[in-house]
C-alpha distance (Angstrom), angle and dihedral (degrees) to the residues before:
residue distance angle dihedral
M1 . . .
H2 3.80 . .
C3 3.80 112.9 .
S4 3.82 92.3 -136.2
Y5 3.80 88.1 80.8
Y6 3.81 87.9 72.3
K7 3.79 94.8 59.2
P8 3.82 117.0 101.8
S9 3.81 87.4 -142.8
K10 3.81 89.3 60.0
W11 3.79 90.7 64.7
H12 3.81 92.7 46.9
E13 3.79 91.3 52.2
H14 3.80 97.5 43.3
P15 3.83 115.1 3.8
S16 3.81 110.5 -146.9
W17 3.76 135.2 161.3
K18 3.82 90.0 -119.3
S19 3.79 95.9 58.1
T20 3.80 90.7 42.1
A21 3.81 94.0 50.4
L22 3.81 92.5 46.2
I23 3.81 92.1 50.5
G24 3.80 87.5 52.1
A25 3.81 91.4 47.0
A26 3.82 92.1 50.8
I27 3.81 91.0 51.1
G28 3.81 90.5 44.5
L29 3.81 93.6 52.8
A30 3.80 91.4 48.4
T31 3.81 92.1 47.4
I32 3.79 95.4 49.4
S33 3.81 88.8 50.0
R34 3.80 92.5 49.6
P35 3.84 116.9 1.2
T36 3.80 93.9 -147.7
E37 3.81 88.1 65.1
L38 3.79 86.9 80.4
I39 3.80 85.4 94.8
M40 3.81 85.6 77.7
I41 3.80 84.4 86.1
F42 3.81 88.1 78.3
I43 3.81 91.2 66.3
P44 3.82 96.9 66.8
L45 3.82 92.2 27.3
L46 3.82 95.8 56.9
W47 3.80 96.6 30.2
N48 3.81 110.9 129.9
T49 3.82 95.2 7.6
T50 3.80 99.2 112.8
E51 3.79 96.5 103.7
Q52 3.80 124.4 48.9
T53 3.80 94.8 -123.1
A54 3.81 90.2 48.0
R55 3.82 90.5 51.0
K56 3.78 91.4 53.7
R57 3.80 91.1 51.0
K58 3.81 90.7 46.1
W59 3.79 96.5 53.2
K60 3.80 91.5 42.8
L61 3.79 87.8 54.1
V62 3.81 89.7 50.7
R63 3.81 92.4 48.8
D64 3.79 90.4 49.5
N65 3.82 89.8 52.4
K66 3.82 102.6 39.2
L67 3.78 92.0 144.0
H68 3.80 89.2 64.3
I69 3.80 89.2 71.4
M70 3.80 87.3 66.8
Y71 3.82 90.7 47.5
C72 3.81 89.4 53.7
L73 3.81 92.9 48.5
A74 3.81 90.9 46.3
G75 3.81 91.4 51.1
G76 3.79 91.2 50.1
F77 3.81 93.1 47.5
I78 3.81 93.5 49.3
A79 3.81 90.1 50.1
M80 3.82 91.3 52.1
L81 3.80 96.7 40.2
P82 3.86 97.5 88.7
Q83 3.82 90.4 55.7
F84 3.82 91.7 48.1
I85 3.80 89.9 51.7
Y86 3.80 91.4 48.8
W87 3.80 92.9 49.3
Y88 3.79 91.6 48.9
H89 3.81 91.6 47.7
T90 3.82 94.7 49.9
T91 3.83 103.0 31.9
G92 3.79 105.4 19.8
S93 3.81 90.0 -120.8
V94 3.81 127.1 99.0
I95 3.82 90.9 -145.6
Y96 3.81 118.0 43.3
D97 3.80 115.6 -155.5
V98 3.80 110.7 -143.6
G99 3.80 91.6 -171.8
S100 3.81 100.8 -116.7
K101 3.79 117.9 169.5
W102 3.80 132.9 -161.4
Y103 3.80 136.3 -167.1
F104 3.80 101.0 -154.2
L105 3.80 95.0 168.7
T106 3.81 93.9 50.3
P107 3.81 107.3 32.1
W108 3.80 123.0 179.0
F109 3.82 104.9 -106.0
R110 3.80 87.7 179.7
V111 3.82 84.8 78.3
L112 3.81 85.6 72.3
F113 3.80 102.6 31.4
G114 3.82 107.9 14.1
P115 3.81 125.1 112.2
E116 3.81 92.1 -122.6
K117 3.83 102.4 57.6
G118 3.80 105.5 -11.7
W119 3.81 108.6 164.6
F120 3.81 94.1 -156.5
L121 3.79 90.7 45.3
Y122 3.81 100.4 48.3
T123 3.82 98.1 28.5
P124 3.83 100.2 35.4
V125 3.80 94.4 171.1
A126 3.82 84.1 72.4
I127 3.81 86.6 78.6
L128 3.81 88.9 66.9
M129 3.81 90.3 45.4
I130 3.80 91.6 57.2
A131 3.80 96.3 39.4
G132 3.79 90.9 53.7
L133 3.80 92.0 56.5
F134 3.80 88.2 70.4
W135 3.81 93.7 47.0
M136 3.81 95.8 61.4
K137 3.78 92.9 109.5
G138 3.78 113.1 170.2
Q139 3.81 93.1 4.1
S140 3.80 116.5 137.2
L141 3.78 90.2 -143.0
K142 3.82 97.3 52.0
R143 3.81 99.3 100.4
S144 3.81 95.0 41.3
I145 3.81 95.5 47.6
L146 3.81 94.2 42.0
T147 3.83 92.6 49.2
F148 3.80 92.7 48.7
C149 3.81 94.4 47.3
I150 3.81 95.5 47.8
L151 3.82 93.5 47.0
N152 3.80 91.3 43.8
I153 3.80 93.8 52.0
W154 3.81 91.5 46.6
I155 3.80 92.0 51.6
I156 3.80 92.1 48.0
I157 3.80 95.4 50.2
A158 3.83 92.4 43.9
W159 3.82 96.4 58.8
A160 3.80 113.5 115.8
D161 3.82 93.6 -127.2
W162 3.80 93.3 55.9
K163 3.83 92.5 167.9
Y164 3.81 92.0 65.4
G165 3.77 91.2 -148.1
A166 3.79 122.8 -73.6
S167 3.80 91.8 -30.8
Y168 3.78 129.5 140.2
S169 3.80 117.9 -110.3
T170 3.83 112.5 -31.3
R171 3.81 104.1 -32.1
A172 3.82 91.7 175.0
L173 3.81 89.1 72.8
V174 3.81 96.3 50.6
H175 3.81 94.7 87.5
S176 3.83 88.4 57.7
Y177 3.80 95.0 55.7
P178 3.83 93.1 101.7
V179 3.82 86.9 63.7
F180 3.81 94.7 40.7
A181 3.80 86.9 51.1
F182 3.81 87.6 75.9
G183 3.80 87.8 62.6
L184 3.80 92.0 47.5
A185 3.80 90.2 50.3
C186 3.81 91.0 51.4
S187 3.81 91.6 50.2
I188 3.79 91.1 50.9
A189 3.82 91.4 46.5
W190 3.82 92.1 49.0
L191 3.81 93.9 49.6
Y192 3.79 90.2 44.2
K193 3.81 91.8 54.2
K194 3.80 90.1 49.7
Q195 3.82 88.6 62.1
L196 3.79 90.4 -111.0
R197 3.78 95.7 128.8
I198 3.79 97.8 130.7
P199 3.83 94.6 44.9
L200 3.81 87.7 46.3
I201 3.79 92.9 54.2
I202 3.80 91.3 46.1
L203 3.81 91.0 48.2
L204 3.81 93.2 50.5
V205 3.81 92.0 47.4
V206 3.81 91.9 48.9
L207 3.81 94.1 46.9
T208 3.80 91.2 47.5
W209 3.80 91.3 48.7
I210 3.82 91.1 49.8
N211 3.80 90.1 51.2
F212 3.82 94.0 50.6
H213 3.80 92.1 42.4
Q214 3.80 91.3 53.6
L215 3.80 90.7 46.3
A216 3.79 88.2 56.7
I217 3.80 89.5 50.7
Y218 3.81 90.2 48.9
N219 3.79 91.3 51.7
S220 3.80 88.3 55.0
D221 3.86 89.5 58.2
V222 3.79 92.3 -119.6
L223 3.80 93.6 122.5
E224 3.79 92.0 45.9
N225 3.81 90.7 54.1
F226 3.80 89.4 45.5
S227 3.80 90.1 53.3
V228 3.81 90.7 50.9
F229 3.81 89.2 50.7
L230 3.82 92.0 51.6
N231 3.80 91.7 51.7
W232 3.79 94.4 44.6
């Protein structure tokens, strides 16, 4: 099946039950893998709502296709159904509680800036990913992408086990890189338009080198020992 059916823009251009059901299925699969991924719903929901006139057209389109909400829910349920059946078969419960805990009012900002797992420190290109989110002027996806990324980061840094095991940097954000890539693309485009092509290339090479260099250090257990020292 053609991958264009998965794009939120596909539904806005030509609403169909197929694109709606597949959007729901994609969100369902992500949610059953990690429940907090339910926030993916904001991507199609807020797509093309940046400008006031666009918002009016968007919600009119939704009202004219109310039945598609059921198609989306049905697609999500079908995608999650195998996991529900498995849980019920093995535990006797349709929903299995893994016991996760979050501190949403007091998140761990050291997940982003700290010397143990700091995302911006050990994956410095993330700075361009975030900066680009605020340079999406006139983009139909701005509100949806920005909402998802902010909520996603907040959820990640609020989890009780903020170290995420013996991982490098903030591994819990890696699966969201396809979305953060929109921000990176906007940063590159902005710098490119400002006639900063050479500095941009140098910056990307340096940030990439730093990332690989620190990965090599991590593989040598230096960072792990450093983390133990900090928590001593």
